[in-house]
gemmi code that builds the backbone of each chain (N, CA, C; Angstrom):
import gemmi

chains = {
    "A": [
        ("UNK", (123.984, 56.331, 134.147), (124.007, 57.573, 133.376), (125.417, 58.167, 133.385)),
        ("UNK", (126.028, 58.244, 134.567), (127.394, 58.792, 134.629), (128.359, 57.865, 133.927)),
        ("UNK", (128.124, 56.557, 134.108), (128.998, 55.584, 133.440), (128.883, 55.750, 131.922)),
        ("UNK", (127.650, 55.940, 131.456), (127.454, 56.100, 130.013), (128.226, 57.308, 129.498)),
        ("UNK", (128.137, 58.467, 130.232), (128.849, 59.674, 129.774), (130.355, 59.460, 129.780)),
        ("UNK", (130.863, 58.733, 130.829), (132.312, 58.525, 130.929), (132.802, 57.710, 129.737)),
        ("UNK", (132.052, 56.658, 129.396), (132.475, 55.807, 128.281), (132.317, 56.578, 126.970)),
        ("UNK", (131.278, 57.454, 126.901), (131.068, 58.220, 125.684), (132.252, 59.114, 125.354)),
        ("UNK", (132.917, 59.644, 126.387), (134.053, 60.533, 126.142), (135.174, 59.793, 125.421)),
        ("UNK", (135.291, 58.473, 125.634), (136.334, 57.718, 124.964), (135.915, 57.317, 123.555)),
        ("UNK", (134.690, 57.595, 123.210), (134.271, 57.354, 121.836), (133.917, 55.916, 121.559)),
        ("UNK", (133.532, 55.179, 122.550), (133.178, 53.788, 122.298), (131.680, 53.611, 122.453)),
        ("UNK", (131.130, 52.685, 121.672), (129.685, 52.483, 121.689), (129.303, 51.216, 122.434)),
        ("UNK", (130.234, 50.639, 123.214), (129.967, 49.327, 123.836), (128.777, 49.401, 124.765)),
        ("UNK", (128.499, 50.587, 125.344), (127.459, 50.667, 126.360), (126.063, 50.496, 125.768)),
        ("UNK", (125.934, 50.525, 124.436), (124.586, 50.370, 123.916), (124.034, 49.003, 124.255)),
        ("UNK", (124.910, 48.045, 124.468), (124.394, 46.730, 124.828), (124.564, 46.443, 126.315)),
        ("UNK", (125.208, 47.382, 127.041), (125.362, 47.141, 128.471), (124.105, 47.609, 129.189)),
        ("UNK", (124.071, 47.367, 130.484), (122.850, 47.706, 131.219), (123.153, 48.782, 132.245)),
        ("UNK", (122.146, 49.550, 132.578), (122.271, 50.537, 133.650), (121.330, 50.117, 134.752)),
        ("UNK", (121.854, 49.845, 135.896), (121.010, 49.445, 137.012), (120.626, 50.699, 137.773)),
        ("UNK", (119.326, 50.920, 137.872), (118.893, 52.161, 138.500), (118.033, 51.848, 139.709)),
        ("UNK", (118.533, 52.219, 140.876), (117.744, 52.219, 142.106), (117.150, 50.879, 142.456)),
        ("UNK", (117.754, 49.820, 142.015), (117.267, 48.507, 142.434), (115.981, 48.103, 141.755)),
        ("UNK", (115.478, 48.889, 140.753), (114.218, 48.530, 140.120), (114.410, 47.649, 138.909)),
        ("UNK", (115.652, 47.283, 138.608), (115.881, 46.486, 137.408), (116.716, 47.289, 136.435)),
        ("UNK", (116.785, 46.788, 135.188), (117.692, 47.395, 134.218), (116.913, 48.324, 133.301)),
        ("UNK", (117.556, 49.434, 132.908), (116.973, 50.342, 131.922), (117.844, 50.278, 130.670)),
        ("UNK", (117.259, 49.855, 129.601), (118.030, 49.751, 128.359), (118.318, 51.149, 127.841)),
        ("UNK", (119.567, 51.383, 127.498), (119.932, 52.703, 126.983), (119.585, 52.744, 125.507)),
        ("UNK", (118.674, 53.674, 125.142), (118.241, 53.752, 123.751), (119.295, 54.422, 122.892)),
        ("UNK", (119.214, 54.167, 121.595), (120.203, 54.736, 120.680), (120.154, 56.252, 120.656)),
        ("UNK", (118.932, 56.774, 120.703), (118.813, 58.229, 120.555), (119.282, 58.975, 121.799)),
        ("UNK", (119.440, 58.241, 122.931), (119.879, 58.906, 124.155), (121.395, 59.004, 124.231)),
        ("UNK", (122.096, 58.332, 123.324), (123.546, 58.361, 123.359), (124.065, 59.554, 122.582)),
        ("UNK", (125.329, 59.961, 122.850), (125.886, 61.055, 122.053), (125.905, 60.666, 120.582)),
        ("UNK", (125.588, 61.631, 119.721), (125.470, 61.351, 118.292), (126.478, 62.170, 117.517)),
        ("UNK", (126.762, 61.704, 116.309), (127.641, 62.464, 115.416), (126.777, 63.187, 114.386)),
        ("UNK", (127.025, 64.470, 114.161), (126.380, 65.149, 113.031), (127.280, 66.268, 112.528)),
        ("UNK", (127.196, 66.500, 111.218), (127.988, 67.552, 110.568), (127.192, 68.838, 110.608)),
        ("UNK", (127.581, 69.790, 111.470), (126.924, 71.093, 111.500), (128.007, 72.142, 111.553)),
        ("UNK", (127.747, 73.246, 110.840), (128.743, 74.316, 110.803), (128.896, 74.951, 112.181)),
        ("UNK", (127.776, 75.048, 112.900), (127.848, 75.746, 114.194), (128.313, 74.844, 115.316)),
        ("UNK", (128.485, 73.538, 115.050), (128.961, 72.615, 116.077), (130.173, 71.879, 115.498)),
        ("UNK", (131.334, 72.532, 115.455), (132.444, 71.982, 114.683), (133.054, 70.715, 115.262)),
        ("UNK", (132.926, 70.483, 116.566), (133.526, 69.290, 117.175), (132.426, 68.441, 117.786)),
        ("UNK", (131.904, 67.448, 117.048), (130.784, 66.656, 117.575), (131.196, 65.847, 118.800)),
        ("UNK", (130.180, 65.281, 119.472), (130.432, 64.605, 120.747), (131.272, 63.355, 120.581)),
        ("UNK", (131.121, 62.662, 119.453), (131.881, 61.417, 119.250), (132.557, 61.500, 117.889)),
        ("UNK", (133.573, 60.642, 117.708), (134.206, 60.613, 116.390), (133.329, 59.826, 115.435)),
        ("UNK", (133.587, 59.992, 114.127), (132.665, 59.454, 113.136), (132.743, 57.933, 113.062)),
        ("UNK", (133.985, 57.420, 112.948), (134.157, 55.974, 112.794), (134.299, 55.359, 114.168)),
        ("UNK", (133.362, 54.478, 114.521), (133.391, 53.887, 115.853), (134.172, 52.576, 115.877)),
        ("UNK", (133.929, 51.740, 114.857), (134.634, 50.449, 114.824), (135.850, 50.604, 113.915)),
        ("UNK", (137.034, 50.662, 114.546), (138.259, 50.850, 113.771), (138.768, 49.504, 113.294)),
        ("UNK", (139.170, 49.461, 111.985), (139.794, 48.219, 111.542), (141.270, 48.254, 111.940)),
        ("UNK", (142.008, 47.186, 111.563), (143.368, 46.991, 112.099), (144.276, 48.161, 111.726)),
        ("UNK", (144.175, 48.617, 110.443), (145.020, 49.734, 110.015), (144.758, 50.973, 110.849)),
        ("UNK", (143.449, 51.230, 111.044), (143.097, 52.448, 111.772), (143.543, 52.357, 113.226)),
        ("UNK", (143.477, 51.140, 113.791), (143.914, 51.001, 115.188), (145.393, 51.317, 115.288)),
        ("UNK", (146.192, 50.777, 114.342), (147.636, 51.036, 114.414), (147.931, 52.499, 114.157)),
        ("UNK", (147.104, 53.131, 113.290), (147.292, 54.562, 113.024), (147.041, 55.377, 114.283)),
        ("UNK", (146.004, 54.986, 115.019), (145.700, 55.700, 116.255), (146.836, 55.545, 117.261)),
        ("UNK", (147.459, 54.359, 117.262), (148.611, 54.169, 118.149), (149.730, 55.102, 117.751)),
        ("UNK", (149.979, 55.214, 116.415), (151.060, 56.097, 115.938), (150.773, 57.545, 116.296)),
        ("UNK", (149.448, 57.879, 116.324), (149.071, 59.264, 116.632), (149.475, 59.645, 118.046)),
        ("UNK", (149.622, 58.615, 118.897), (149.966, 58.950, 120.282), (151.401, 59.429, 120.391)),
        ("UNK", (152.201, 59.152, 119.354), (153.594, 59.616, 119.377), (153.718, 61.012, 118.812)),
        ("UNK", (154.896, 61.310, 118.247), (155.117, 62.648, 117.701), (154.397, 62.787, 116.372)),
        ("UNK", (153.682, 63.880, 116.207), (152.919, 64.076, 114.985), (153.782, 64.432, 113.795)),
        ("UNK", (155.026, 64.827, 114.033), (155.893, 65.170, 112.905), (156.177, 63.947, 112.036)),
        ("UNK", (156.036, 62.732, 112.653), (156.346, 61.518, 111.889), (155.185, 61.089, 111.001)),
        ("UNK", (154.026, 61.748, 111.125), (152.870, 61.354, 110.318), (153.008, 61.938, 108.925)),
        ("UNK", (152.703, 61.123, 107.905), (152.694, 61.657, 106.547), (151.366, 62.383, 106.323)),
        ("UNK", (151.301, 63.124, 105.190), (150.076, 63.869, 104.899), (148.883, 62.941, 104.732)),
        ("UNK", (149.102, 61.783, 104.047), (147.995, 60.850, 103.862), (147.493, 60.319, 105.190)),
        ("UNK", (148.430, 60.061, 106.119), (148.008, 59.553, 107.429), (147.195, 60.599, 108.173)),
        ("UNK", (147.627, 61.862, 108.030), (146.859, 62.924, 108.694), (145.447, 62.985, 108.135)),
        ("UNK", (145.329, 62.854, 106.804), (143.994, 62.882, 106.212), (143.189, 61.675, 106.675)),
        ("UNK", (143.843, 60.501, 106.784), (143.136, 59.302, 107.248), (142.623, 59.505, 108.663)),
        ("UNK", (143.456, 60.127, 109.517), (143.014, 60.390, 110.890), (141.822, 61.352, 110.908)),
        ("UNK", (141.876, 62.378, 110.023), (140.754, 63.317, 109.947), (139.468, 62.599, 109.577)),
        ("UNK", (139.593, 61.684, 108.577), (138.374, 61.006, 108.115), (137.849, 60.015, 109.140)),
        ("UNK", (138.737, 59.562, 110.074), (138.218, 58.727, 111.160), (137.341, 59.563, 112.072)),
        ("UNK", (137.797, 60.789, 112.343), (137.072, 61.606, 113.318), (135.879, 62.315, 112.721)),
        ("UNK", (135.942, 62.640, 111.423), (134.897, 63.466, 110.831), (134.393, 62.831, 109.550)),
        ("UNK", (133.096, 63.058, 109.263), (132.493, 62.508, 108.062), (132.729, 63.437, 106.879)),
        ("UNK", (132.191, 64.679, 106.965), (132.366, 65.631, 105.874), (133.212, 66.784, 106.351)),
        ("UNK", (134.045, 67.304, 105.441), (134.777, 68.519, 105.783), (133.822, 69.703, 105.694)),
        ("UNK", (134.285, 70.840, 106.181), (133.430, 72.027, 106.141), (133.047, 72.390, 104.715)),
        ("UNK", (133.981, 72.251, 103.803), (133.658, 72.570, 102.408), (132.565, 71.647, 101.895)),
        ("UNK", (132.642, 70.356, 102.269), (131.643, 69.422, 101.767), (130.288, 69.677, 102.399)),
        ("UNK", (130.276, 69.956, 103.724), (128.977, 70.067, 104.381), (128.286, 71.373, 104.017)),
        ("UNK", (129.053, 72.406, 103.636), (128.432, 73.688, 103.315), (127.966, 73.779, 101.876)),
        ("UNK", (128.189, 72.701, 101.104), (127.740, 72.764, 99.710), (126.253, 73.003, 99.636)),
        ("UNK", (125.822, 73.786, 98.643), (124.385, 73.951, 98.461), (123.792, 72.721, 97.800)),
        ("UNK", (122.507, 72.573, 97.930), (121.809, 71.502, 97.218), (120.926, 72.141, 96.152)),
        ("UNK", (120.205, 71.293, 95.420), (119.258, 71.813, 94.426), (117.861, 71.894, 95.021)),
        ("UNK", (117.779, 71.841, 96.358), (116.467, 71.704, 96.989), (115.570, 72.900, 96.719)),
        ("UNK", (116.176, 74.083, 96.526), (115.353, 75.281, 96.379), (114.440, 75.175, 95.176)),
        ("UNK", (114.853, 74.423, 94.170), (113.994, 74.321, 92.980), (112.697, 73.613, 93.319)),
        ("UNK", (112.788, 72.502, 94.107), (111.552, 71.814, 94.463), (110.706, 72.674, 95.385)),
        ("UNK", (111.368, 73.456, 96.234), (110.605, 74.315, 97.154), (109.804, 75.333, 96.367)),
        ("UNK", (110.480, 76.014, 95.417), (109.781, 77.028, 94.614), (108.677, 76.377, 93.794)),
        ("UNK", (108.971, 75.181, 93.234), (107.946, 74.501, 92.440), (106.724, 74.194, 93.298)),
        ("UNK", (106.951, 73.694, 94.520), (105.830, 73.400, 95.399), (105.032, 74.638, 95.737)),
        ("UNK", (105.766, 75.737, 96.020), (105.093, 76.998, 96.353), (104.171, 77.434, 95.221)),
        ("UNK", (104.713, 77.471, 93.993), (103.914, 77.948, 92.866), (102.721, 77.032, 92.634)),
        ("UNK", (102.940, 75.725, 92.808), (101.842, 74.797, 92.594), (100.700, 75.086, 93.544)),
        ("UNK", (101.031, 75.253, 94.836), (99.958, 75.463, 95.803), (99.309, 76.821, 95.648)),
        ("UNK", (100.096, 77.821, 95.211), (99.470, 79.122, 94.952), (98.481, 78.990, 93.808)),
        ("UNK", (98.865, 78.207, 92.775), (97.937, 77.984, 91.669), (96.679, 77.271, 92.112)),
        ("UNK", (96.825, 76.233, 92.939), (95.643, 75.525, 93.444), (94.735, 76.473, 94.200)),
        ("UNK", (95.362, 77.345, 95.023), (94.557, 78.314, 95.775), (93.803, 79.242, 94.837)),
        ("UNK", (94.464, 79.638, 93.741), (93.784, 80.499, 92.773), (92.556, 79.823, 92.200)),
        ("UNK", (92.677, 78.523, 91.875), (91.512, 77.800, 91.343), (90.378, 77.763, 92.369)),
        ("UNK", (90.755, 77.515, 93.616), (89.730, 77.468, 94.669), (89.018, 78.811, 94.782)),
        ("UNK", (89.788, 79.900, 94.705), (89.185, 81.240, 94.821), (88.223, 81.499, 93.663)),
        ("UNK", (88.637, 81.096, 92.446), (87.736, 81.306, 91.294), (86.431, 80.538, 91.475)),
        ("UNK", (86.539, 79.298, 91.946), (85.338, 78.507, 92.156), (84.435, 79.187, 93.184)),
        ("UNK", (85.058, 79.718, 94.255), (84.300, 80.411, 95.302), (83.531, 81.581, 94.732)),
        ("UNK", (84.245, 82.417, 93.916), (83.592, 83.589, 93.326), (82.332, 83.195, 92.594)),
        ("UNK", (82.412, 82.056, 91.861), (81.286, 81.695, 90.995), (80.170, 81.052, 91.784)),
        ("UNK", (80.496, 80.186, 92.741), (79.468, 79.317, 93.312), (79.108, 79.631, 94.757)),
        ("UNK", (79.915, 80.464, 95.430), (79.657, 80.661, 96.858), (79.126, 82.060, 97.133)),
        ("UNK", (79.792, 83.070, 96.558), (79.427, 84.442, 96.915), (78.140, 84.861, 96.216)),
        ("UNK", (77.345, 85.742, 96.942), (76.136, 86.299, 96.334), (76.468, 87.541, 95.538)),
        ("UNK", (75.415, 88.316, 95.192), (75.617, 89.526, 94.405), (76.309, 90.596, 95.234)),
        ("UNK", (76.972, 91.543, 94.527), (77.557, 92.684, 95.235), (76.442, 93.642, 95.625)),
        ("UNK", (76.704, 94.531, 96.607), (75.643, 95.456, 97.043), (75.281, 96.444, 95.946)),
        ("UNK", (74.103, 97.147, 96.058), (73.697, 98.107, 95.016), (74.626, 99.303, 94.919)),
        ("UNK", (75.459, 99.528, 95.949), (76.361, 100.677, 95.916), (77.425, 100.537, 94.831)),
        ("UNK", (77.528, 99.364, 94.203), (78.510, 99.185, 93.140), (77.971, 99.573, 91.773)),
        ("UNK", (76.656, 99.834, 91.648), (76.085, 100.157, 90.334), (76.630, 101.482, 89.829)),
        ("UNK", (76.757, 101.660, 88.522), (77.377, 102.881, 87.981), (76.628, 104.153, 88.369)),
        ("UNK", (75.261, 104.112, 88.396), (74.510, 105.333, 88.722), (74.817, 105.755, 90.149)),
        ("UNK", (74.836, 104.758, 91.045), (75.150, 105.068, 92.437), (76.553, 105.628, 92.546)),
        ("UNK", (77.508, 105.030, 91.821), (78.900, 105.499, 91.869), (79.000, 106.934, 91.377)),
        ("UNK", (78.224, 107.285, 90.333), (78.275, 108.669, 89.828), (77.777, 109.640, 90.869)),
        ("UNK", (76.646, 109.290, 91.512), (76.106, 110.192, 92.542), (77.094, 110.330, 93.687)),
        ("UNK", (77.762, 109.204, 94.033), (78.734, 109.227, 95.122), (79.889, 110.167, 94.777)),
        ("UNK", (80.372, 110.085, 93.550), (81.485, 110.935, 93.136), (81.086, 112.410, 93.172)),
        ("UNK", (79.861, 112.706, 92.723), (79.418, 114.096, 92.743), (79.390, 114.625, 94.169)),
        ("UNK", (78.899, 113.777, 95.081), (78.820, 114.202, 96.481), (80.210, 114.427, 97.072)),
        ("UNK", (81.161, 113.565, 96.710), (82.540, 113.735, 97.205), (83.093, 115.079, 96.757)),
        ("UNK", (82.852, 115.428, 95.486), (83.375, 116.704, 94.980), (82.642, 117.872, 95.621)),
        ("UNK", (81.324, 117.726, 95.857), (80.576, 118.807, 96.511), (81.107, 119.078, 97.898)),
        ("UNK", (81.499, 118.024, 98.593), (81.979, 118.179, 99.966), (83.400, 118.698, 100.016)),
        ("UNK", (84.047, 118.847, 98.836), (85.444, 119.312, 98.800), (86.329, 118.415, 99.658)),
        ("UNK", (86.260, 117.140, 99.441), (87.103, 116.237, 100.228), (88.549, 116.348, 99.790)),
        ("UNK", (89.461, 116.615, 100.740), (90.906, 116.756, 100.489), (91.180, 117.778, 99.390)),
        ("UNK", (90.817, 119.039, 99.629), (90.928, 120.015, 98.547), (92.344, 120.510, 98.301)),
        ("UNK", (93.300, 120.232, 99.229), (94.643, 120.790, 99.072), (95.490, 119.916, 98.158)),
        ("UNK", (95.623, 118.627, 98.525), (96.508, 117.756, 97.732), (95.797, 116.512, 97.257)),
        ("UNK", (94.567, 116.295, 97.680), (93.899, 115.013, 97.469), (92.894, 115.059, 96.347)),
        ("UNK", (91.716, 114.459, 96.599), (90.771, 114.176, 95.539), (90.204, 115.445, 94.915)),
        ("UNK", (89.593, 116.311, 95.770), (88.913, 117.478, 95.204), (89.889, 118.469, 94.595)),
        ("UNK", (91.186, 118.343, 94.947), (92.146, 119.272, 94.352), (92.351, 118.992, 92.877)),
        ("UNK", (91.935, 117.820, 92.403), (92.113, 117.485, 90.986), (90.933, 117.946, 90.136)),
        ("UNK", (89.896, 118.520, 90.762), (88.694, 118.915, 90.024), (88.700, 120.422, 89.834)),
        ("UNK", (88.423, 120.863, 88.643), (88.357, 122.289, 88.339), (86.921, 122.750, 88.551)),
        ("UNK", (86.641, 123.516, 89.656), (85.253, 123.850, 89.982), (84.680, 124.899, 89.034)),
        ("UNK", (85.566, 125.787, 88.476), (85.028, 126.811, 87.559), (84.504, 126.168, 86.285)),
        ("UNK", (85.334, 125.318, 85.709), (84.978, 124.761, 84.407), (84.269, 123.414, 84.521)),
        ("UNK", (84.069, 122.938, 85.751), (83.358, 121.675, 85.963), (83.958, 120.528, 85.173)),
        ("UNK", (85.261, 120.359, 85.320), (85.923, 119.212, 84.673), (87.176, 118.903, 85.486)),
        ("UNK", (87.792, 117.792, 85.172), (89.041, 117.436, 85.844), (90.148, 118.357, 85.374)),
        ("UNK", (91.032, 118.722, 86.295), (92.146, 119.585, 85.934), (93.086, 118.863, 84.994)),
        ("UNK", (93.672, 119.644, 84.087), (94.575, 118.987, 83.112), (95.914, 118.692, 83.768)),
    ],
    "B": [
        ("UNK", (149.813, 71.115, 101.793), (149.071, 70.651, 102.978), (148.881, 71.800, 103.953)),
        ("UNK", (149.939, 72.658, 104.051), (149.793, 73.726, 105.054), (149.018, 74.872, 104.449)),
        ("UNK", (147.800, 75.072, 104.925), (147.028, 76.231, 104.519), (147.481, 77.434, 105.321)),
        ("UNK", (147.190, 78.606, 104.789), (147.461, 79.804, 105.570), (146.450, 79.888, 106.712)),
        ("UNK", (146.899, 80.361, 107.869), (145.969, 80.485, 108.992), (144.927, 81.541, 108.622)),
        ("UNK", (143.653, 81.217, 108.751), (142.646, 82.207, 108.346), (142.581, 83.370, 109.332)),
        ("UNK", (141.996, 84.463, 108.905), (141.877, 85.640, 109.757), (140.916, 85.324, 110.895)),
        ("UNK", (141.384, 85.498, 112.132), (140.563, 85.115, 113.278), (140.027, 86.317, 114.033)),
        ("UNK", (140.687, 87.462, 113.899), (140.353, 88.557, 114.796), (139.781, 89.743, 114.031)),
        ("UNK", (139.138, 90.644, 114.781), (138.759, 91.957, 114.268), (137.725, 91.875, 113.150)),
        ("UNK", (136.994, 90.741, 113.048), (136.074, 90.589, 111.920), (134.920, 91.578, 112.044)),
        ("UNK", (134.320, 91.666, 113.253), (133.200, 92.586, 113.424), (133.659, 94.027, 113.284)),
        ("UNK", (134.849, 94.338, 113.878), (135.344, 95.706, 113.793), (135.539, 96.148, 112.355)),
        ("UNK", (136.125, 95.252, 111.567), (136.350, 95.599, 110.155), (135.026, 95.842, 109.452)),
        ("UNK", (134.042, 94.987, 109.724), (132.756, 95.136, 109.061), (132.092, 96.450, 109.448)),
        ("UNK", (132.148, 96.769, 110.760), (131.514, 98.003, 111.216), (132.199, 99.218, 110.632)),
        ("UNK", (133.570, 99.179, 110.601), (134.280, 100.335, 110.082), (133.915, 100.607, 108.640)),
        ("UNK", (133.565, 99.526, 107.901), (133.162, 99.713, 106.517), (131.708, 100.130, 106.402)),
        ("UNK", (130.829, 99.475, 107.124), (129.400, 99.651, 106.871), (128.775, 100.802, 107.626)),
        ("UNK", (129.276, 101.158, 108.804), (128.614, 102.205, 109.575), (128.620, 103.563, 108.875)),
        ("UNK", (129.763, 104.042, 108.343), (129.686, 105.335, 107.634), (128.689, 105.301, 106.479)),
        ("UNK", (128.668, 104.184, 105.748), (127.715, 104.087, 104.636), (126.288, 104.153, 105.163)),
        ("UNK", (126.045, 103.437, 106.271), (124.687, 103.407, 106.815), (124.255, 104.808, 107.221)),
        ("UNK", (125.155, 105.519, 107.936), (124.807, 106.877, 108.357), (124.556, 107.778, 107.158)),
        ("UNK", (125.445, 107.674, 106.162), (125.291, 108.544, 104.993), (123.957, 108.274, 104.298)),
        ("UNK", (123.635, 107.008, 104.112), (122.382, 106.678, 103.413), (121.169, 107.141, 104.211)),
        ("UNK", (121.238, 106.997, 105.543), (120.087, 107.444, 106.342), (119.879, 108.936, 106.203)),
        ("UNK", (121.012, 109.679, 106.252), (120.876, 111.137, 106.141), (120.340, 111.523, 104.764)),
        ("UNK", (120.822, 110.813, 103.736), (120.324, 111.091, 102.384), (118.826, 110.803, 102.303)),
        ("UNK", (118.392, 109.699, 102.912), (116.970, 109.354, 102.864), (116.137, 110.425, 103.562)),
        ("UNK", (116.618, 110.881, 104.735), (115.864, 111.901, 105.457), (115.800, 113.191, 104.652)),
        ("UNK", (116.943, 113.584, 104.062), (116.956, 114.827, 103.281), (116.040, 114.702, 102.074)),
        ("UNK", (116.077, 113.545, 101.425), (115.227, 113.362, 100.246), (113.761, 113.478, 100.625)),
        ("UNK", (113.383, 112.872, 101.763), (111.985, 112.948, 102.170), (111.604, 114.382, 102.498)),
        ("UNK", (112.506, 115.082, 103.217), (112.182, 116.452, 103.597), (111.961, 117.326, 102.378)),
        ("UNK", (112.903, 117.268, 101.408), (112.818, 118.198, 100.283), (111.956, 117.667, 99.150)),
        ("UNK", (111.653, 116.364, 99.186), (110.785, 115.813, 98.144), (109.326, 115.788, 98.543)),
        ("UNK", (109.059, 115.680, 99.850), (107.680, 115.480, 100.296), (107.205, 116.612, 101.194)),
        ("UNK", (107.899, 116.845, 102.318), (107.313, 117.755, 103.303), (107.360, 119.205, 102.832)),
        ("UNK", (108.463, 119.639, 102.211), (108.506, 121.041, 101.764), (107.462, 121.318, 100.678)),
        ("UNK", (107.346, 120.463, 99.630), (106.259, 120.709, 98.663), (104.880, 120.700, 99.304)),
        ("UNK", (104.705, 119.844, 100.311), (103.377, 119.781, 100.933), (103.077, 121.071, 101.670)),
        ("UNK", (104.091, 121.565, 102.402), (103.867, 122.835, 103.119), (103.569, 123.958, 102.128)),
        ("UNK", (104.284, 123.956, 101.004), (104.052, 124.985, 100.001), (102.659, 124.867, 99.410)),
        ("UNK", (102.208, 123.611, 99.166), (100.870, 123.428, 98.587), (99.803, 123.975, 99.520)),
        ("UNK", (99.953, 123.704, 100.826), (98.974, 124.220, 101.779), (99.005, 125.744, 101.824)),
        ("UNK", (100.219, 126.299, 101.816), (100.332, 127.768, 101.863), (99.655, 128.380, 100.647)),
        ("UNK", (99.934, 127.826, 99.453), (99.326, 128.380, 98.232), (97.815, 128.252, 98.261)),
        ("UNK", (97.319, 127.123, 98.759), (95.879, 126.907, 98.775), (95.194, 127.955, 99.632)),
        ("UNK", (95.731, 128.213, 100.805), (95.030, 129.108, 101.718), (95.279, 130.580, 101.431)),
        ("UNK", (96.264, 130.873, 100.562), (96.491, 132.274, 100.203), (95.278, 132.849, 99.480)),
        ("UNK", (94.713, 132.043, 98.577), (93.581, 132.517, 97.772), (92.279, 131.902, 98.217)),
        ("UNK", (92.140, 131.542, 99.477), (90.967, 130.789, 99.919), (89.899, 131.734, 100.448)),
        ("UNK", (88.726, 131.667, 99.869), (87.588, 132.448, 100.371), (86.631, 131.475, 101.034)),
        ("UNK", (86.618, 131.474, 102.372), (85.850, 130.460, 103.085), (84.360, 130.612, 102.840)),
        ("UNK", (83.894, 131.876, 102.806), (82.441, 132.100, 102.654), (81.977, 131.604, 101.284)),
        ("UNK", (82.763, 131.897, 100.260), (82.385, 131.470, 98.905), (82.316, 129.945, 98.842)),
        ("UNK", (83.300, 129.293, 99.451), (83.299, 127.827, 99.421), (82.080, 127.284, 100.166)),
        ("UNK", (81.783, 127.946, 101.320), (80.638, 127.471, 102.097), (79.357, 127.590, 101.285)),
        ("UNK", (79.187, 128.718, 100.595), (77.966, 128.903, 99.811), (77.866, 127.862, 98.705)),
        ("UNK", (78.996, 127.586, 98.062), (78.970, 126.585, 96.993), (78.557, 125.230, 97.549)),
        ("UNK", (79.117, 124.873, 98.718), (78.764, 123.580, 99.319), (77.303, 123.541, 99.722)),
        ("UNK", (76.799, 124.716, 100.221), (75.413, 124.745, 100.667), (74.472, 124.548, 99.477)),
        ("UNK", (74.793, 125.222, 98.364), (73.950, 125.068, 97.184), (73.954, 123.635, 96.690)),
        ("UNK", (75.074, 122.939, 96.864), (75.123, 121.545, 96.401), (74.267, 120.634, 97.245)),
        ("UNK", (73.867, 121.135, 98.460), (72.889, 120.383, 99.236), (73.470, 119.325, 100.151)),
        ("UNK", (74.734, 119.477, 100.553), (75.328, 118.423, 101.369), (75.117, 118.650, 102.852)),
        ("UNK", (74.737, 119.890, 103.262), (74.585, 120.143, 104.694), (73.211, 119.720, 105.158)),
        ("UNK", (73.154, 119.320, 106.461), (71.867, 118.966, 107.036), (71.284, 120.127, 107.830)),
        ("UNK", (72.142, 121.024, 108.367), (71.641, 122.085, 109.241), (71.189, 123.307, 108.448)),
        ("UNK", (71.719, 123.481, 107.224), (71.283, 124.621, 106.409), (71.062, 124.149, 104.993)),
        ("UNK", (69.819, 124.342, 104.499), (69.456, 123.816, 103.188), (69.835, 124.842, 102.115)),
        ("UNK", (69.843, 124.447, 100.827), (70.122, 125.418, 99.755), (69.120, 126.575, 99.790)),
        ("UNK", (69.558, 127.757, 99.301), (68.766, 128.975, 99.478), (67.412, 128.876, 98.785)),
        ("UNK", (67.256, 127.978, 97.820), (66.001, 127.880, 97.105), (64.861, 127.344, 97.955)),
        ("UNK", (65.155, 126.484, 98.975), (64.068, 125.783, 99.692), (63.580, 126.515, 100.934)),
    ],
}
model = gemmi.Model(1)
for chain_id, residues in chains.items():
    chain = gemmi.Chain(chain_id)
    for i, (resn, *xyz) in enumerate(residues, 1):
        res = gemmi.Residue()
        res.name, res.seqid = resn, gemmi.SeqId(i, " ")
        for name, pos in zip(("N", "CA", "C"), xyz):
            atom = gemmi.Atom()
            atom.name, atom.element = name, gemmi.Element(name[0])
            atom.pos, atom.b_iso = gemmi.Position(*pos), 0.0
            res.add_atom(atom)
        chain.add_residue(res)
    model.add_chain(chain)
structure = gemmi.Structure()
structure.add_model(model)
structure.setup_entities()
């Protein structure tokens, strides 16, 4: 485990095929997901490993040149070194996608499906409403509310004109 | 190739100096609007209602309508 971390700091992946001997019980193969990984995240600007692991001949010589004075590097070489270490620049990784359109489309679709289910329920599952919904019952209920002077200051009964027995204009 | 060094410091301070006075002003405006739009008219409505309120007359009207259980309308 310590050996794996030490080699990881140098940015080499050779240990994926090497073995770790643990406590005399035999070898434990180091899985890919247990090794340091590279990912482009805004909140993690310096990933654990550089992006390009297997350097070709040009890149190897460039890395050697990097060990000297950086003033001798041309702009293109600096960009090449950046692209060795990183996959996407911040501008590239922060680009928006068109994903929100599919998200909204999915949302509306499922809301519509739910609406159909609700309509079917109304027709085939629910029984009749109680008798308190009938118009005659509702009229008697309203009369009783006004008789009781419910909320006479700012609420319901305040809108009724008791002298003329009609709603206030 | 050489970009200008971006602003690194004082970001939160600058934001607060801009937004805090606005936040305070808007909160005070909201409170004042609620006070003079809602609570003062409500207090006035209650005052006006009870200025001309005859409790006995209202009670008799309610009793005649038959909503009480302890005292029935005068006819029965």
